N, C-alpha and C positions, 0 to 999 in steps of 0.2 A: 766907505764903498767896499764891496766884496772884490777880492782879487780876480783879475782876468784869467780865464782859462788859457792853458798853453796854446790850444788851437787857435783861439781868437787872437792871442798875442802874436803867434806866428803868422796868422793871416794878416794881422795889421802890419807886420813888418814886411812880409813878402807879397801879400795880396792873394795867396792861394795855399791850399792844404798840400801837405807832402803826401807821398804815396803811403807811407806807414800810417799816417793819421787817417787817411781814407779807409785803409784796411781795418783799422781799429773801429772807426765809426760804423762801417758795414757789419763788422762782427757784432757790435753792440745792438744794431737794429735787428739782426737775425736772432740774437738771443732774446730780445724783447718780443719779437713775433712768435718765436717758439714758446715763450712763456705764456703769451696770450692764447695760443692754440691749445697749450696744455691745460690752461685754466678753463677754456671753453669745453675741452673734452671732458675734463673732470666734472664740470657743471652739467654737461649733457648726460654723462654717466649717472650723476646723482638724480637728475630729473627722470631719466629712464628707470632708474631703480625705484624712485618714488612712484612713477606711473605703474610699474609692474606690481609694486606693493599695493597701490591703490586698487588696481584691477584684481589683484589677488583677493583683497579684502571684499571688494564688490562681488567677485565670483563666489567667495565663501559665503557672503551674505545671501546671494541669490540661491546658492545651493542649499543654504539653511532654510530659506523661505520655501524653496521648492520641496525640500525634504519634509518640512512642516506641512506644506500643502498636500504632499502625497500621503502623509499620515492622516490628514484630516479628510482627504477627498472621499475615500470609501465611506467614512462615517457620515459626512455631510450628504452624500448621495443617498445613503440608506435612510437618513433622518428625513430628508425631503420627500423621498418616495413614500415613507410611512405616513407623513402628513397628508400628501395628496391622495393616497389610497384611502385613508380614513375619511377624508372629505367626500371622496367619490362614492364610497359605500354608503355613507350617511345620506348623501343626496339621492342615490339610487333608491334607497329604502323609502325616502320621503315621496319620490315620484311614483314608486310602485304602490304605496299606500293611497296616494291621490288617485291614480288610475283605477285601482281596485274599488275605491269608494265611489268614484264617478260611474263605474260600470254597474255597481250594485244599485245606485240611485237611478240609473237609467232603466235597469231591469224592473225596479219597483215602481216606476212611473206609471200611473194609471189614468192618464188624462186623454187617452185615445191617440196620442202621438205615436206614429210608427217608429220602430228602431231602424235607422238607415243601414245598420250593419247586418241586419237579418234580411236576406233577399226576399223571403216570402212576404214579410210585412211591407217593405218599401215598394215591392212590385204591385201589391194589392192597392197601396195608396196611389200609385201612379195610374194604374188601370182605372180605378174608381174615379179619379179626377178627370180622366179623359171622357169617361162615360157620363159624368154628371153634367149634362148640358144645361141643367137648370141653374148651375152656378157660374154661367158664362157672363153674367152681367158684370160691368166694370167694377162695381162696388164689391161684389163677391170675389172677383179675381184679385183685387188689391188686398182684401182681407186674407184670402188663402195664400197669397204670395209670401206672407211672412213666415208661414210654416215651411213652405218649399225652400225658401232661402235659408231658414234655420237648419233644415236637414242637410242642405249643401254645405253650410259652414261647419256643421258637426263632423261630416266626413272629411272635409279638408283639414280640420284640426286633428282628427285621428291619424290621418296620413302623415302629418308633420310631427305629432307628439309620440306616437307609438314606437318603441324601440324596434329595430330591424329584426331582432330575434323573435319578437312576439307577433310580427306581421309578415306573413308569407307574401311572395310576389303575386300569387293568384288572388289573395285577399285584397292586396293593394290595387291590382288591376280591376277587380270587381267594384271596389269603392270608386275608382275613377270613372268606370262605366256608369255607375249609379249617379255620380255627379253630373255627367253629361245628360243622362236621361231626365234628371230633375230640372236642369237648365232648359232642355228642350220642352219639358212640360210647361214651365212658366212662359216661355215664348209662345207656345201654342195657345195657352189660355188667354194671353193678351191679344193674340190674333182673333180668337173666337169672340172676345168682348168687342173688338173693333168692328167685326162683321155686324153684330147686333146694333151697334151705334150707327153704322153707315146705312143699314136698312131703315132705321128710324130717323134718318137725317132731316127729312122735311118737317117732322114733328118737333125736332130739337133745334130747328133753325133759329138763328138770331133774328129778332123782329126788325132791327134796323137794316142790317146788310142782306138778310134773306139767306145767308149761307150758314152751314153748320160750323159752330165755333165752340169748342169744348176743351176743358183742361181738368184732368183728374190725376191725383197723385198720392204718393206715400213717401216716407223718408228714403225708400229704396229706389223708386223710379217714378217718373211723371209721364203721363200720356197726354199729348196735345194733338187734337184732331180738327181739321178744317175740311169741309165738303163744299165743292163748287156747284151750288144749286142754281145760282143766277146766271152764270156764264157771261158775266159783264165784260165786254171787250175793252173797257177802260180800266179793268182791274190791273193793278201793278204789284201791290205787296200787302201783306197782312202781318200783324204783330200779336203774338200771345203776350199780352202785357204783363201778366203775372210772372212769366218766366223770362221776359226780356229776349224773346226769340222772334226774329223776323225772317220771312221768306219772300222772295220775288219770283214771279212766274213769267216766262216768255208768253207771248200772245197765243201761240198755238196750244199751250196748256190751259191758259185762262179761258179758252172757248170750248173745252172738252169736259166730259163727264169724269172728272178725276177728284181725288181727295188727297190731301197731304197729311201724313201722320208722322209725328215726332215723338219718339219714346226716349227720354233722357234717363239713363240708368246711373246709379252710383257704382255699379259693379262692371266688370269686364269679363264676359263669358267667351271671348274669342281668342285672346292672345295665347292662352295655354294650348290652343290647338296648333299654333305655329311651331315649326321645328326649331326655330332659333330662340324660342322662349326659354328652354332649359339649356344649360351649358353642356357641350359634348363631353362624354366621359373620356378619361385619359386611358391610353393603352400603353403598356410598357414595351419598349423596343426589344427586339430579339437580342439576347445576350450572346457572347462568344461561345459559351458552353452549349447553349441551345443550338447554335449553328453547327458546332462540331458534332453534337449528338445527331442532328438531322442528316449531316453528311454521312455519318457512320451507318445510319438506317438505310440511306439511299444505296450505299455500297453493298449492304447485305441483300437488298432487294434486286440488285442488278443481275446476279447470276440467274435468277428466275426469269427476268425479262429477256435475258439472252437466249433462253431456250425457246422462246416464241418465234414463230416464223415471221418473215417480213410481211407476209400478207395479213396475219393476225394483228401484228403491231400496227400496220397501216389502217386496218379496220377500226381498231381502238382509237387511234388518233383522229380518224374521221368522225367517229361518234362523239368524241370529246369536243371536237370543233363545232359540230352541229348543236350539242347541248349548250356550249358557250354562246353561240349565236342566238339561240332561243332565249337564254337568260338575259343576254344583252338587250334583245328586243323587248322583253317583258319589263326590264328595268326602265327602258326609255318610255314605255307606255304607262309605267306606274303600276303594272299588273301585280308584280310580286315584291314591290318595294315596301318594306315595313315602315309605315309612317308613324308619327307621334300619336295620331288618332287611333291607329290600329293597335299599337303597343304603347300605352301611356308611359311617360317617363318615370323613372324611379324617384321617389321623394328625396329631397336634399337632406343630408344628415349633418349634425354639428361636427365640424372638423375636430379630430382627436389627435393627440400627440402620438407620433410614431417613433419608434426606436430605430436608430441607424443600423443597417445590416452590414456586418463585416464579412468581406469575401476577398481572399488574396490581398489583404491589407488595403483594400479599396472599399469605400462606402457607396452604397447604391442610394442615391438621393431621390426625393420626390420629383426634383427638377428633371431627372432623367426620363420621366414619363412623357410621352408624346401625345399632345392633344389632337384629337380628330378634327379635321377641318370641314366646314360646310361647303357644299358645292357653290361655285360662284353664281350669284344672282345678278339680275340687271340692276341698274342704278336706282330705279324707282322702288325696289323692294326694301322694306324696312327691316333692319337688323335689330331684333329685340334684345340682342346682347349689348347693343350700344344705346338703344332708346327704350323708353317706357311710355306706356299709355297713361296719361295723367288726367284726372278729373272725370273718369267714367267714360261711357260710350253714348253717342247720339245716333239713334236709329232713325234715319230719314227715309220715309217710304212714299213712293208714288203709287197710289191705289186706284183701282177702278171703282167708281161710284155706282152702286147697284141701282136698278130702277126703283123709283119711289112710289109709294101707294098713291092712287088717284081717286078722288071723290067723284063718282058719277051718280048724280041724284042721291039716292039713299044707300048706294052701294060703295064700298071701298075696294077697289081693284088693285091687286098686287101681283106683279109678275114674279114667278118663281125664279130665283137666281142662285140657289145653292147656299151652302154655309161655309164655303172656303173663301179665304181672303185672296183677292186677285190683285197681284202687283202688275203694274204697267212697265214694260221694258222701255227704257229711255237712254239714249235715242233708239227708236225702232230699227231693227236690223235692215229692213228694206226701205226705210224712210216713208212708209205709207202713212204713218201718223202725221208727219210733217206735211205731206202732200194734201191729205184730207183736210187738215185744219187750216192750211193756208188758203184753201179754196173757199173757206167760209168768210173771208174778208171781202167786204163790198168794194165795188169800184169807187175810186176817188179817195179811199182812205190813204193817208200819207203819214209818214213818221218823221220826226225831227231828224235832219241830216246828221247831226252829231250822234244822236242816239242810234241811228241806223248804221253809222260807221262803227260805233262801238260794238253793237250787236253783231255786225258782220265779222269784225275782228275776233270776237269771242267764239262765234260759230266756227270760224276757220280754225281757231286754235283747238277747240274741243270736238269739232265735228257735228255740233248741234247747238241751238240756242241754250245757254246755260241758265241754271237756276241760281238766284242770288240768296245767300244765307248770311245772317248776322245774329250773333248771340253773345250774351255776357258769360264770361268764364265763372266758374264756381268761386264763391267767396272764401271757401275754406281750403283752397289749394294754392300753393305758392308757385308761380311761374317765374323762374329766374331769367328767362329769355323769351323772345317771341315764339309761341308754340308753332309747331308744324302740323298741318292737317294731313290725315291719311284716311283711306277707306279700306274696308275689309273685302278682300277678294275670296269668295267662298270656294271657287274652283282650285285656287292655288293654296288656300289656307294661309294667307299672309296679308299683312298690312302693306298698302302701296301709296305712293306719293303723287302719282300722275293724275291728271284730270282736274286740277285746281288752278284757277287764275285769279288775278286781282286780289291777292290775300293782303289784308290790312289789319293792323292791331293798334288799338288805342290804349296805352298803358294806364292813363288816368281813369278812363271809364271801364277798362278791362273788356272792351267790346272787340270781338274778332269777327271779321267779315270776309267773304270770299265768294267766288262764283264757281259752279261745278256742274257736271252732268252725272256725277256719281250719286246714286241712291243706294241705300243700305246703311250698314253700320259705319259711322264716322268717328274719329277720335283725334284728340290733341296729343302730340308727342313732345317729349323733352329729353334732352341728352341725360343719360343716367349718371354720367361722370362729370357733370358741369361743376360740381363742388370739389373735384379732385384735380391734382393732389392738394392735401391740406397744407396750410401755412405753418401751423404749430398746434400743440396740444398740451394739456396739463391735467393730471389726476391728483387732487388734493384732498386730504382727510378733513372732515368737519368734526367728527366725534367717533366713538366706537360704533362700528357697523353703519357708518354714515360718511359719504364722500361726495365730492363734486367733480365731474368730468367735463372738461371744456375742450372744444375743438374749434380752432380758427380755420374754417374751410375757405375755399376760393371765393365764395360769394356771401356766405352767411356765417355768423358766429353762433354756435350752438352750445348750450350748457345743459347737462343732464345731471340731475341730483339723484343719488343712489342711497337708499335707506332700507336696510334689511334686504329682503328679496325683491323689492319693488323699486321702480325708478320713475322719474318725472322730467318732462322736457321743459326747459326754460331757455330764454335768450339771455345772453350776457348783459349786464346793466348798461355797458357803454355801446352796445350794438344797436343798429337801426331797428326800430320796432316794426314788426311785420304783422299787420292786422289779420292776414290770412291764417296765421298760426295761433290765433287766440283760442280756438276750440281745442287745439292740441295741448296747450300749456296747462299746468296745474292739475293734471290728471295722472294719478298714480296707477301704474300697470306693470306687468312683468316685462323683462327685457325683450322677449319675443314680440309681445304685443306692441311695445313702444317702437321697435324697429319697423314693424309693418305699418304702424300709424304714421311714422315720420316719412316713410316712402310714399304712402298714399297722399300725404299732405305736400309732397314735392321737395322734401328735405332728405335726399338720399346721400348718406355719409357712409354707406356700407358696400364696399367693393366686393365683387364676386371672384370666383376662381380664375376667370379669364379676363378680368378687368385690366390686367397689365397690357393687353393689346391696345387699349384705348387711352391709357394714362401713362405719361412719361415718369417712370419711377426707377429707383435703384432697388431691385428685388433682393430680399433677404432670405436666408436659409429658413425654410418653414419650420424645421425642427427646433431651431434656436428661437425663432419668433414665437411659436406657440408656447414653448417652455417659459419664456419671459412673461407672457400674458398671465400664465398661471401663477407665477411667483409675485408679480406686481399685485395681483388680486389678493394674495395672502397678506400682503403688507399694507393694503389700502386704508386700513383703519388708523394708521399712525405715521405712514411714510408717504411723502409727496414725490411724484415723478413728473418729468417734463421733457419736452422735445429738445434735442441738441442739434445745432447746425453741423456738427462733425459727423453725424450718423451717416449721411450720404457719402462721406469720404472714406468710410471704413470698409466698404466693399460688402460682398454678400455674406461672408462668414463671420462678421463681427457687427454687433449692435452697440451704439453709444447713446446713452440717455443721461439726463440729470436726475439727481435724487437727494433728498434731505428729510430728516425726521421733522414732523410738524404735529405737535399735540394740540395746538390751538387753531381755531378757524380763522386763519389769517394768511395772507400771501407771503411766501418766503422772500427774504431779501436776496439780492443778487449774490452776496458773498456767502450765503448759507448753502448754496448748491454745490454738490460734488459731481464730477464727471465719472460715470461708471461705464466700463467696457466689458461686454459679455461675448464670449465665444463658446465653442463646444468644450474646450479644454478647461477654461477658467473664467472667473470674473474678478476684476480688479479696479481699484480707484486710480484714476490717472492724475498725473502731476499738473497738466494744463487745466485751464478753466475755459468756460464758454466764450470768454472775451479775449483770449489770446489770438495772435495773428497767424500762427503756424501750428499745424497738428503734430502731435508726438504721442507715441504709445508708451512713453516712460511712465512707470507707476509712481504714485505719490510716496514721499519719504515715510518709512515706517508702516506702509500699507502691507496687507497680507493678501495672498491669492486664495480665492475660494472656488469651490466646485460649481457654484451657481449664484444667481442674483439674490436668492433668499438669504443665504448665509452672509453675503456681502452686506445686506441690509441689517442683519443681526449685529455685525461688527460696528455699524454706524449708528446703532440705536442705543438709547439708555434703557435702564431696567424698567422704567415706567412704560416706555414704548414697547418693549418686549412683552410686558404683561398685557398690554392692550392687544397686541397682535395674537398672543396665545388665546385670548378670550374672544376673538372675533368669530362670529357665527358663520358656519360653512355656507349658509344660504346667501349671505352677503358676498362672500368670496365668489360664489357661482355667478351672482348677478354682475359683479364687476368683470369677471372673466368673460362672460358672454358679450358685454359691450366692447371690451378691448379686442376680442377676437373678431367681432363683426366689423369694427372700423379698420382693423389692421393698420393702425396708425404708425407703427414702426417702419412699415414699407411705403405707405401712401402719404407720408409727410415730407 
């Protein structure tokens, strides 16, 4: 056994420690504590020294990277600018040659077709068409309409395709005026053909019903005409079976000399007349410098004003007030207000990348521009910034049936009724039509109580007995929700929602039915932004000059194949098949043509400048966004890009997306993707992945900073990938860029 310590021995003998022993033990404890504190201090000093050394190394590494980045920055910016400029020049040359060739071919065309850009030729064509009454037969009108619509399409294409520098505002205004005149010509010729048909209604009458029943059509429009020759009081409804169009008439119309005409067009010649059809132009706010300059001008002008007498100044103020009152009154009356019809809107141009302007170390962004607002309309006015007409227009007209020829012995007597189409106002303003027709009902006639109650309710809601309409929606248009009905108000030049009741839609049969008192142009509306925001997207290479662009929208999954300068719409293999889109698929066309075809078919994946008002998004800096689309297009032959969930967390000045090289036509694995962050200053690869739980802007180990996304892609690419990117055709790059810019997927996903 070890010997007992003196303290324990003393404690055993006496039972407690002596004062000296307590002092010694206390001293030992203090020394031990001091030693521990010293060790902790030395350890902390060592850790702090190591931390400072580590931060120093990291700072030196960061400075080294930033120095290298600074050295590369100017070179990379210059190199990218040279590539983009070369592609832009090559593309401009191609388009200039194409336009020059088309212009020459148009000039050399000798088939008698007028050139719509030459006022004398197109005016002669229009005037001769009006004067040629021998071509007013419905067959001739249908045949001639092809040329009229072709001339209209040609002018619309020129307005959209011609560069602004080559098309003056006066030329553009003349083209738009000609378009309106051609559209009016077509409408007038259809009216003239209708007059001839109505005058010959009795000879064209159906043998069974005794009424006029006629359907004539073309791929562009279909005319359906019914004439009430028998005035059968038991008449309820009639169906144009070929077109699946049914109308029901109230008794007061069933007993009158009226005709129902339905013209169903593939085109819409009304919406462009509405002031909400085009987005309002943006105006820059007054800057501080402009305000100061104005104040200085005002101060310079004040001494001159001070020399005026109070009487002169009062007279001037009075005159200004009177002029202001006159202008205000004219504005209220619409007298001097410049409408969209009086001054046609400027054609939209492809958005171009703009360089930031530096002033007093502050950038003037596009976002600083203030968008003009439309005047507040009532709730029944359709905002064409939010809705679009889908499936063409249905012209429902209530017409007066002219007197029919009568056979009197060997004579055929015809009352002269003129050659103008007479539309019947319904409901009549003074209700004389209703009073006159109601008097034709004989005593003792009764209606079913339920039908009477329903008719009474409808009459009370609309102010007159409504007309029932039922028709099948077009098979080549996708309606992602129940369409809304609207009618065109010519006085206000707007689509309106009022005047419809009992609207019902059968999704299986695609039959839409409703009751209305609205005659004239009718249309189905759908929300423009129903597919926004997008859920995700991916741009993946297939081969050189060949890529596949997929957008998972809110309702539909769309896939666009891009090959060379053309593209083709497809649906993703695992998405629900939409039979309405069968005519759209497998057709190769230019990006502009495809975008328009998709919109017409009800697949709108293309936000406009003011769509942010209608879609909840995290808006991105447009300069950064446009630059990324250009650089993604440059690398689309060999590098895949995809949506990142972190993009919405990065704010307006930074964009985050996934990227990886892919030389084979196969989907990248999850671990192949890299997260790339792009800002105005630099582009870098992040340390985090798409599947991390927290966001961090720490860059990946060993990564380099680059001036742009293009050079970041170069760092992540192999020599084979770089060679494919260098040999990519500029027309393919342009096609990809157009689709990326049109979808604006970095903002609307």
